[in-house]
N, C-alpha and C positions, 0 to 999 in steps of 0.2 A: 503492499500500499503505499500511496504516495502522499508526502506529507506537502501541501499547497502552503505558500509563504509570499507575502509583499513584506514589502523591506520598506521604510519611510524616514528617509536619511535626506538632509539639505544638501550635505557636498557629495558632487557627484562623483568624486573621484572616491571617495569612501563606499557610496553606495555601488556601485560597480563594483567595487573588490570583494564587497561583502557579499553580493550578488553570483560571482564568479566563485567562491572560495563554497557556498553552501551547493551550489549546481556542480559541485565535485560529488558532491554525496549520492549515491543511485536514490536513496530514498528522500528524497527532499526535492525541491522544485520550486524555485521563485517564477510565481506567475505575474508579478505584478512590482512595480519599484513607483514611489512616490519622493516627490523633494519639499514639501510643507503637509503640516497637518491636515489641512481641508479637504487636499487632494488624497491625503489617506483614506479618510473617513469614506468619500467617494468611493474609492478603489475596495474598499473592505467590505459595502454596500454590494457593488455594480460584480467582482470580481470573486466572492464570496471565500477569502481563504480559510486556511487552516489556523494558522500564525500569523499577525501582524509582530514584525521584528521593528521595533521605534526606536527612532532618538529621542533624547526630550527636547531640547533646542530646537525649535522649527519654525519658520513663518508660519502665517496665519491661523492656527494653531500649533499648541507643543502636545509632543507626545501626549504628557498626561491626560490635557483637554480631549485626545482622542480616544483616550483606554475610558475615560469617563462619560464620552457619548456612544461608545460603545454598548459600552457597560446599560448605560440608560434606557437604547436602542432595544437590547436583550441579541444584539447579534450573537450569531455562534461563531465566534473568533478568539481564542486565546490571544491574550497579549504579552509580549514579553520587550521589556526598555531594555535595549543596548545605548548605553552612554561613559563617559568619561568621568562622571559624575559621582563620586564615592563618599555621598553624604546623606546624613541619616534623613534629613528634613526630605529631600528626595522621594528617598525611598518611603517614609510612612506615607505622604502623598502619592504616590504608587498604588501603594497597599491599598489606600481609601477608594481607589480609582478602579479596583479589581485585577489590577495586572498578576498572569502569573510566574512572570520570572523578571528578573533585576539583575546584570548581568552587565560587567564591564567590558571595557572596550580592549582595555590590556590581556583580557583571557586568551588561552590558547584557541584556537581553532576547532581541535576537538570537543573542547568544554563547551562553544557553540551548537556545535551541531547535535551532540549529546543532549545539552538543555533545551533545543528544541523538542526533542525525540518526546522526552519526560512531560515538557508543558503540553503536547499535544495529546499524551497519553492521559492527561487531567492532574498531572503533578505539578508545583510549585518550587522553580530555581532561584534561590534569591541566597547571596551573599552572609554567612552565618554573623561573621564580626560586623557589618550594616547592619543588619536584624535586627540583633540587641542594641545595638546603638542607637536606633531609630526610636525607641521606648522612651528612652531620658529624658530628651527635650520636646515638649510640647509647641507647636507652628500656633502665635497668636493671632495670624490674622487672616480673617474671613476672606472667603474669594472674590469678592469685590474690592475689597482694600486689596488682595494681591494682584487682582487686573488692573486696576487703579494706576499701581505702584509701576508695574512694568511698563505701561505704557509712558509713562511720566518719565521712568529711567531712559525709556529710547528717545525723550527730546521732545514730546509730545505736549503741545500747554495745554491749561486746562479746559479749555475752548473743542481744544480738537480732539482730547479724552470724553468731555460733556457729549459732543458729536457723535464718537463712534459707539458708545454706550444708551447713548439715548437719555442722559441724563443732566441736572440743569449743573451750572459751573458751581454752585455750592455746595452739593452735595459732593462734588470730585474734592472740590477743598476739603469737604468733613471728610471723608474715605482717606486722604493725603494725610490730614492731620493726625487722625486715627491711628495712621499704618506709623506716622512718626514716632508720637508717642508711646506705642505700644512697644515699638524697636527700641526706642530710649536713643531714639538718633538727632540728630541737629538740626537736618533739613531731607529732603526727599532725596537729593543724590547718596547722603548717608545710611540713609532709611532703607534703600535700593540697595548699594552698596552689603549692608548687614544681612538681608533677608538674602539675598543670593550667595551669601557665606554660609549660608544655614541649611541651605537647597530649598529657602520656604517660596523663593521665586520663581 
């Protein structure tokens, strides 16, 4: 039986290398590749892969947002996050989004192929040290605060963010000020830096 895989990764070279690597395994087949989160979700719906192997940081939607949306829509796709971020905050959010695997990009190729097989069989594959660390520090941000802070860290103005999220500028300011206060930061840039360091952004 062949395991059908969708790869979501915004760096073309990494995406191509992953596909080539997985295609060397006789029981694995890469059926589609996405360069951003929105495309990954569309392909998950249209191609119905068994496993989505996704990066976290991607344009349009993050890998975690895609995983959460797959879970919300009850799509029969198991999600494995493949990332460079060995941060407990990211793992905790990934688990909340229903992912079945959290793998680091520096893992050996055989580890990745075996992890995909285990995930497809209904198992869960997560770095044990990272898993233990994930429950030590709580993420204080709400989803909306995180969204607003992410846009702000990308240079968007209050008016831009308000337009994108269909909020008033005052509400955007409130979310930013809440996030800054919760993180003990001096301003929005500092708040974004702290949140990103912890894996909360």
